[in-house]
N, C-alpha and C positions, 0 to 999 in steps of 0.2 A: 366747193359745191354747197349750195344753199341747204340750210337745215330742213329736214323733213317736217311735216306737220306735227308728228308725234314728238320729235326731238325739240322742236321749238316750244311746244306746250310744256315740256319738262323743264324749260328754263324761264318760264313766265309765271308771274304771280309772286307769292311770298316764299322766300327761300332762306330760312333762318341759318345763320352761322353758329352752329351749336358750340357750346363751351367745352373745354377739355376738363374732364373730372379728375383733378389732382387731389391727393390727400394732403394733410398738413405738412408732410415732408417733401411734397412735390412729386410724388410717385403717381403715375397714371393708373387710374382704376377703370379697367376696361369695361367692367359690368355697369359703370355709370352711364355709358352711352345709351343703353336701352331705355332708361328712365326718360332721358331727354327726347329721344326719338318718339316714344309713345306720346309724350306731352305735346310736342309740336305737330305731329301727324294728326292727332286727335283734334287739333285746333283747325285743321283744314288747309294746312300749308301744302305747297306743291312738292317740296323736297327739302334737303338740307345741304349745308356746306360744312365740310370738316377741314380744320386747319386754317381757317380765316383769322383775321385779327382778333375777333371776339373769342375765338378758340385758341388764342395764344400760339398760332401756328408758327410764329417766328422762333418759338422756344422748343419745338418738337424735334428731338433727334430722329434718326432714321427708324429705329425700332418703334418709337412712340408714334411716328407718322404711319407706319404700316399697321400697327395695332389699332390706331384710331379709325383708319379706313375700313379695316376688316370687321371690327366690332360694330361700326355703324351700318355697314352693308348687311350684316347678319340681323341687326335689330330692325332694319327697314322692312325686310321680307317682301320687297317689291312694292311697298305701299307709297313710294315717292322716289323722286330722282336724287342721286347722290353726286354732289360736286366736290372735287378735291382741290383744296387750297395749296398753292405753292408760293411760299414767301421765302425765297432763296436769293443768293447773291451771285450766282454764276449760271451760265447757260447749261453747263454740264451737270451741275447739281439738279437743275430742273429736270433734265432728261433722265438722270439716274433715278430720281424719285418717281417719274412716270413709269419707268420699267418695274418699279416695286408694286404698281397697281395691277399688274397682269392678273387676269382671272376675275377682276371685280367689274361690275357694271357701272361705269363712271359716265355720267351724262355730260359733264364738262369739267374743264380745268380752270380754276380762277388763279391767274398768274400775275404777280406784281412785276413792275420794273424792279431792277435791283434797288435795294433799300439802304445799303451802307453809304458812306460819305461820298464816294467817287461816282460821278454821273457820266454815263456814256452819251455820246451825241446821237443825233437822229439816225444816222446810217447804222451805227452799232446797235441801237435799240430795235430797228427793223430787223436786222440780222439775228438778234437775240430771239425774237418771237418767231422768225422764219425757221430757225434751227429747231426750236421746240416743236413747232407745227410739223416739220418734216419727220420728226421722231415718233409721231403718234397720229392716229385717226380720231382721237378724242377732240371735240370742239373746244376752243379756247376763248375765255373771257379775259380781257385786260382788267386787272384790279388796279384802278387808277387812284392810288391813295398816298403814294410816297411824296411828301411835301417838297423835298428838294430834288425830286425826280418826277415831277408832275407832268404828264404828257398833255400837250395842247390838243385842241380839236383837230387841227390839220394833220398832226402826226398820227393820231389814232385812226382817222379816216384813211390815211395813207397805209398804215399797217394792215387794215382790213382789206384794202384794195390789192395790196401786193402779197398778202398772206391769207389765202382763202380759209385756212383753218382757224383763223381768228374771227369769231362770229359776232362779237359784241364786246361791251365793257360794262364795268361797274364804276360809276362816278361817285367819288367819296370825299370831295374836298369842300363841301358846302357851297359849291359854285353852281347855282341854278341856271345861270346864263349858259354855261357849257352844256348842261343837259338839254336846254332849249335848242342851242345851235346844233348839237348832235342829232336830235330828233328831226330837225328841219332838213339836215343834209344827208342823213343816213340812207343807205340803200334799204329797200323794203325787207330784204332778207336778214338784216342785222338787228341787233338788240341793244337797248340801253337800259340797264338796271340801276336803280338809285341805291347809293350807300350812305345817304344823308338822312339821319334819323329825324332831324328837326324840320325836314322839308319833304316828307313823304307825300303829303296831300298835294302840294303844288306839282311835284314831279309826276304823280299819277294823273293829275288833271291835264298836264301837258302831253301825256301819252307814253310815259315811261312804261317799260314792259314788266316791271316788277321791282322787288327790293331785296337786298341782302344787307341787313343792318342789325346792330345790337338789340334794338327794340323788338325786332321780329323774332329774336330768340327769347327775350325777356317776357314779352306779352304777345305771343303769336296770335291768339284769338282776336285781340283788338286790332292787330295789323291786318289780318285777313278781312275783318269787317271793314276796315278803312279801304282796302283794295276793292272789295265787292261794292261798297256804297258808291265809290267813284265810277266804277264800271257801269253801275245802274243809274248814274246821274243824280244820286241823292247827295248833293253837295252840302246841304245844311247839316246832315248827319256827319259827313266826312269832316267838315270844318270843326264840329264839336269834338270829334275824336282827335283831330289834329292838335288842338290845344291841350287836351288831356294827356296825349302822348308826349307833347312838348314839355309838360310839367314833370313827367317822369324822367325824361331825358335830362332835364335841368337838375334833377335830384341826383343823377349819376355824376361822380367825379371822374373825369375822363382819363386821368392818369392811371386809374385802376378800373376802367370800364368793364373788363371781363369779370372782375370780382363783383362789381355791382350787379351785373347781369346774372351771375350765379346766385346772388342773394335774392334777387327778384324771383328767379325760378324756384328757389327754396321756399319762398313764401307761398308758392302754389303747389307744394307737395313733393318737390325733388329734394334729395339729400343735399346738404350744404357742402359743396365742394370748394376747394381753395384755389387761389391763383398760384402760379409757380413763382418762387422767389427769384428776384427781389421785389416783385410787385406786391404792394401793400394789400392786406385784407380789408374788408369793409369795416369801418369803425362804427361804434354805437351811434354817433351823430349821423353818419350816412344812413344807417339802418332806419333811423327815425324818419329822415326825409324821404327815403324810398317807400317806406310803409305808407306815409301820408299820400304820396302821389300815386301809388299803386292801387289804393283802395277803390277809386272810381272806375278802374279798368278791369277788375276781376270780380 
């Protein structure tokens, strides 16, 4: 069934993947979600994603997963949509985690293909998403980010054709051509969201329906402005923002991207939270680079 107008709007625009607020020992600080939610919602975003890559979703055990979703839902207070990230390695684990969301108002599930070493074929991948969709009425977005299990355009279109519960995808491999091809071949009721920080401007100009990226969590206001300027046709302003955002992204070291995002948020008033071990904390040299690139954006 196609998304309603309201459901579609809830999945369009800037949807930051908020970070997980860990202390120095890697313990989840549930009260830290409210700070982030207020920060991004006050910047004009559509909603938030919890448990994405920037949120270190792959590290969350079941208790942390549930706590993160509940704390964020409470902090939102209906001010934006809530998307739940599922970075898991089996169909059953995805279904089990969906059941843990009962009672929460979840706008969509952001679901990766399996991310460990072993790669299922096309039939098994279709069956994976079909089983997940059959277990829930919540719309599903394919989170197409796993490098050794990257889904091609034909396979994603096939999944959406055969599994109506899959309503779109987030493209995250730096491949602007696939974004273009998807937008050209996509059914009108489906969605393409950009997960490519360095290419937000061209993705928006091509007609992508929004973005879920680290920068949208690090500098949500600038990303909302980028989105709005493209929608308004102010491409000169959008191009200027593109290069400023690109400089900040280049200042992030991608092996500890969540930690860099947390530091950028901290420079804008949020407590400094830590990455979960063994991810490295932000070094003094990184801090200096981020501070320099952040200054023109805040």
